N, C-alpha and C positions, 0 to 999 in steps of 0.2 A: 445671897450673898453673888455678886453680878462675877464674871467669873470671862472677859470678853466682849465684843463690839457686840455680839448673835447675843448675849445674856440681855447688854444691856437695851436690846430695842425689846426682845420678849419683855422686858419689867416695863419700858415707856408703853407697848403695846397694851399690857396689862395696867395703865394707870387712864390715858388718853385710849379713848375709842378713833376710830376713822375723822369725821367728821372733824372733832376737835383739832387731832394733827394735819387735818387740810387748809383749817382754819385761820392755823399756827401758819406753816409754810403760805400762803397767800400773803398773809401779813409781813410774814416780815422779808418775801424777794417781789414779789411785786407791789405792795403797797408802801414798802419801803421801810414800817414802820419804827424799826430799831436801827436804823440809821444814823440816830443822833444828828436830825435836821437842824440847824441853829435859825432857821427862818428869817434870815437876813435881805436886803435887796436885791434886787437884779445887780445895781451899780456892784455897791460891793465882793458881788463871787463870782462877777466879772474882773473887778481888779485883781480877787486872787485866781482867774486862770490864768490872764497874762501871767502871773507872778510866777504860775507852774510852767506856764511856758520857756520862759523867758532862763528858768532857772534847772529846767529840764528836769522838773518833778513831778514824775508819774505817778507819786504817793499822791500829794496834794488835787494833780488834776482829777483820779478818781474819784476825791474827798468831794470836791467841789459836784463831781457826775451827781454823786450819791444821799446829797443836800438837795438835788433839783435843778442842778444847774443845766440849759441847754446849750450843750456841746456844737452844736447848728450852728450859733448864732451868730454875726460878726461883730466883733470886736474890736474896738476900737484902739489903737497896738500909736503906741509910743511909739516914731518912726527912729528919733535920738536912737533909744537905748538896743529898738532892734540895728541899728547902724552896726555899734557898739562893740553889741554881742557878735555878731559877724566878723 
């Protein structure tokens, strides 16, 4: 039975070799295979980014980024809504 974090790591090291662990880490953090990507079109993701900005929803913004949104892109803001917010 595993008793603590060290024991869990020891157990995982017995099951998976170094290359398998490296492949998993690369898939999870580099390729983002487990991010739950929805494969939405760019326009829909841009709308979500705008919504996240208008509502100060950092969690939604991070979710959009995890799904592949390019946060450096220029957005077409609805100027009327932006001024209502100020």
